[in-house]
N, C-alpha and C positions, 0 to 999 in steps of 0.2 A: 425456632424456625427451621423448616426442612430445606434442603438444598433446592428442591423443586419450587418451593415458595419464593426463595431468594431470587432464583433465575427468572421469575416473572416480573421482577421489579423494573420499573422504567428507567432506573439509573443506568442500565446497560445500553440504553438507546442514546449513543453519543451524538447523534444528529440533532437531538433536542436540547443540547447544552446551550444556555443563553450566552450571548456575547455583549450583554448590556453593562458590564462592569469590567474591572481590571482582571487580567489573566490570573494573577496570583489569587485574587479573591474567589474567582470561579473555581480554581483548582482546590483551594482549601475547603470551600463550602461543600463541594461535591464529595471530596475525600472524607470530610467529617461525617457526612451522611452515610457514606459507604462503610466506614469503619464501625459506625453504630450498627449497621445491618450485620456485619460480620460478628460482632459481639453476641448477637442473638442466634447465630447459626449453630445448628447441631452438627456433630460429627456425621459423616455420611459414607456409605459403602462405595468402593471403587469396583469397576468391572474386572472380570478375569483378564489376564492371569494374575492380577495384583491381589484381589480378594482380601482386602483389608480396609479398615476405616480411615478416611482422611480426617486429620485433626483440624477442626475449625480454629482452634487456638493457634496452631502453627501457621495456618493460612493468614489469620489476622495479624500475627506478628510480622510475617514477611511483608505483607501489604503495608503495614505501618512503617517499617524500616525503609521500604522503597519510597513511600510518600515523604518521609522525613528527609531522606537523602536528596530527593528532587528539590525540595524547598531550600535545603542548605546549599545546593549547587547554584540555584538562582540567586541566593543572597551573596555568595562569593562572586558571581558574575557581575551583579549590580555594584559591588564594591571595586570594580575596575580590575579584577584579576581573572580574566577569562581562561588563562592557562591553568591556574590552580582550580578553577571551577571544573574544567574538563577532567582533570585527574581525580577530583572528588567524585565526579560522575563515573569515571572508569572504575574506580575502586568499588563503587556501589554495584555496578554490573558484574564485576569480577568476584563479588562476595559469594562464597559457596552456598549460602542460604537462599540466594536468589537464582532461580533457574529460568533464564529468559527463554522465550518461546522461539524455537528454531525449526526450520523445515529444510529437508534435502530436496534439491532439484536435480533431476536425472537427465541424461542424454536424450535428446529428442523433444524436449518441452518447447512449445511454441509461444512466442511473444509477438507483439506488434508495435510499430512506431510510425508516427505520421508527422508530416509538415504541411503547412498551408502555403500555397502559391497558385498563380493562375494556371489554367490548363495548358498553356504553351511552355511552361517550365519543365525542364528535364533534370531531375536530381541524379547525381551519381550515388552509388551505395554508401560511399564514405560520408556524403552530406546528410545521411540519415543516421550516422553514428554519433558519438559525442562531439560537442563543439571542439574544434582542433585547438591545440595548445597556443598557437600563434594568434588565436582570436579569444583567448580566455578573458580579456578585458570586457567582453560583451556578456559574460556570465553574471546574471543578477542573483541576489539572495532570494531564495524561496524556502518553503518548509523543509525540504530535504536537498537544498542546494546551498553550498557555501560560496560566497562572493569570490569569483575568479577561479573556482576549482571545478574542473570538468568531471562529469559523471554521465553514464548512459542511463536514460530513462525509458522504460518499456511498460507496456500494458498487456494484460492477458486476454483482452478482447478488442475487436475493432470498435465496438460501441464505447468502451472506456476511452480509447484514443479520441474519438469524436467528441465526447463530453469534455475531456480535458482541454481540447482546443476550442471550447465554447461553441460547439455544434456548427461547424462551418458547412457550406454547401459542398456536397461530395465532388462537384466539378473543380473544387479548389483544394481537395485533400489528397496528398500523395502518400502512399503507404507501403511499407515493407513488412514481410514476415521474418522474424528472427527465430533461429533454432539453436538451442543449447547443444553443445557437443562436448566430447571428451568426458572427463571424470565427473562424478557427482559434486555438486556445490552446495554449501550450506548458507542459508540466508536467515536473518533475524526477522521475525514477523511482528507487525503491528496490525492485528486483525480487527474487524468490526465485531464487537462482543456479541451482539445478537445473532450474527451469522454462526459464530461458534456454538452458541446455545442451541439454535435451530438444527444445526448439524448433528449434535451429540445427544440432544434431549428431545425425543419425538413429542409432537404436540399432544397435549392431554395426559401425558404420563405424570403421575403424582407420587410414585413410590418406586423402590428398587435401587439398583446401582447406577453409577454414572461413569462416563469415560474420564480417564486422568487428564484429558485436555481441559476439562472444566476446572480442575485444581490449578492448572497453569493460568487459565483465564483469571481466576479470582486473585491469585498472587500478583500477577502482572498488570492488573487493571489500572493502578495508578500511573504506570508508564504509558499505557494506551491512551488514557485521558490526557496526560501532559503533552502528548504528541498530536492530539486531535482537536484541540479547541481552536475554533476559527479566529482569524485575525480581526480584531475589532476595527482597526484602521488600516485596511489593506494597502493604502497608498502611501503610508508613512515609510521612510527609508529603513527604520529599525522596527522590527516586530518581535516583541518578547515571546509571542506564541511560537516562534521558530527556533528559539534558543535550544530547547531540549532535543527536538528532531535533528538539528544540525550537529549537536554533540553526539547524537546516536550515529550519524553518518561518520563523524571523526572516529568514533569507537570502532566501527566496522573497518574503516581504512587502516587502523592500527592492529586489527585482529586478523591474523593469518588464517584462522579457522572459519571466518565468515566472509563471504564475498559480496553480500548485498543486503538490502532491506525490502521486504514486501509490506506494502501498506495500502489500506483501503482508500478509495477515492472519496472525496467529500462532495462530488458533483452529481451523485445519484440520489434520487428521491427514494429513500428506503422505507418511507411510510407507505408507498404504493406497493402492495403485495403482489400486483400483477407482474412486477419486474423480477425476473428470475435469470440468474446467470452469474458469471464471474466478473467482478468489477474491482480488480486490484491493479495497483501500479508497483513497479519494481525500480529500484535505483541500484546501479552497480558503479561504485566509485573507481576511478582509474587506479591501476596498481603501480604505475611508475610514471613520472612526469618528464617532460622534455620541453624544448623551446619551440619546436615545430611539429606538426602532424598529429598523430593519434597514439593512444596507448596500445602497443602491439600485444601485450599480455592480455589485456581485456578483449581485444579483437580476436585472439585465439580461442576464446570461450564460445564464439558464436559463428554461425553461418547465416546468410540472409538472401532474400530475393531482391532483384532490382526494384527500386521504387516505381510504383505504378499509380496512375491516377485512379482514385477509388471509383468514380463513376464509370470508368471504362471496364470495370470488372462486373458490371451489371448487364445481364443479357436482355436486351429489349424484346427479343422474340418470345420470351417466357411471359405468358399473360399474368402470372402471379406477380412477377417483378413489376409489371406495369401498374397493377392495382396498388402495390406498396408505394411506388414512386409517385402515385397520384396524390399521396398525402403531402401537403405543403411542407410540413416540418420533418417528415419521416422520423418522428420522435417515438422511440420504443416505449416511452412512458405512456403513450396514448394507444398502444396496441393492446387489444383485449386478450383474454386467456387462451382463446382457441387459435391464436396465431403464434406458433413456436418461434423462438429466436432464430432458428435455422432458416426460416422463411422471410425474415426481415432483410433489409438491404445489408445490414451489418453481418448477418449470418451468411448471406450469399457471397459477400466480399471475402469472408474468411475461407469459405469453401473454394472459391476461385484461386485464392492465394496458395491453398494447399497443393495446387497443381503446378504452380510456378517453380521454375528451376531455382534451387537454393545452392549457394556456393560460398566458399570462404571469403573473408574480407581481405583486400589487398591494398596495403598502404604505400606501395612503391610508386 
C-alpha cells in the first residue's frame, strides 16, 4: 500500500468514530484496524531537505508502542492508582522513540475568548481570563479541564468561540481578542488528522514525496484518537474519555518546555466541505497557584482588548451585514461557497476587534 492510498482511508476521519460502545473497545478496535493498515504500508519518500525514505516498519512500531502504553495507562488508572498511571503516561511521552507533535507560537498571534451574559452586563478584562483561584471550586471536569484546576481556554476564531458556547445569540456573547506577546512558546498539538492530510497532500496526488508532518501524524495517531473519542454519557460525573486528555494537560503542566495544548474542536461539522477556516482551541494551564486572584505568569504571556458585546461590533449601515444578519441562525455551516468567512458576522467581528486597543492584563 502506498502512503497516498493509506491517507485516503476513512480511519483518519475521527468525527465518524462511533460512540455506541465502551471507550476502551472503540480505541482497541480502531487501533487494531490502524495497525493492520500500517503493516501493509510501503516505505515512502520524504520531501527535501530530508530526501530519504520513511520506514513504514518504524512508524508501525512507534504507533504500536504508543497504543500499548495508552492501554496500560488506563489499566493502572482503573486499578485505583491515578498517580502511577500518570507517571506511566509521562514515561511514554518522554520516550525518545516517540516524537510528539509540537508547534511554536510567536509574538503577535491572535486568539479569542467569549462569555455569555445579557447585553447589559459589563465584563472586566480579568473576568475573561481564567477562573480566579478563589473560585476554583466552580471548575468542572471537562476533556482538557481538571476538577478545581484553573486554565485559560482560547480559540483561534470567533466562529469557534461561538460554536463552543452552543451558538448563542450575538446579543448575549461578550468577546475579547487576546494577543500573544514576548518570547515564542511551544505547544503540544492534537490536530484533526484529515486537516493535516489535506494541508500536506494536495487532492489528486498519487505519487511523489510527502512532508515529514505526515510521518508525525502516523506515529501519533493513537494519541489523537485517545483524546478525541466523544463522551458516550456526557452527563455522568466521571467520563473515561477524558482520562488521557487530562493526563496530557498534567504532562504539559509539569513540562517547562511546553506551555499549552492545541486541539481541534468537536463542534464543527467537518463533513461539510463548504466550511473553511481555523477551528482550533487552546488550553494554557496556570504556571503557579495561589489562594486568590489570577496567575500573573500566565497573564504576562498575553495582552487583550476590553470585553465587547459581539453584536455591537456589527455595522448596521453596511448592507452586506444586514443580509447576513437576516439569516435566523447566522450559521456559517449554511453559507455557500461564494460567501467568504471574512464577510460573515464572525469575520466582521474579528476585523472590528483587530482595531480595538489591546493592553496588558492588570491583576492589581
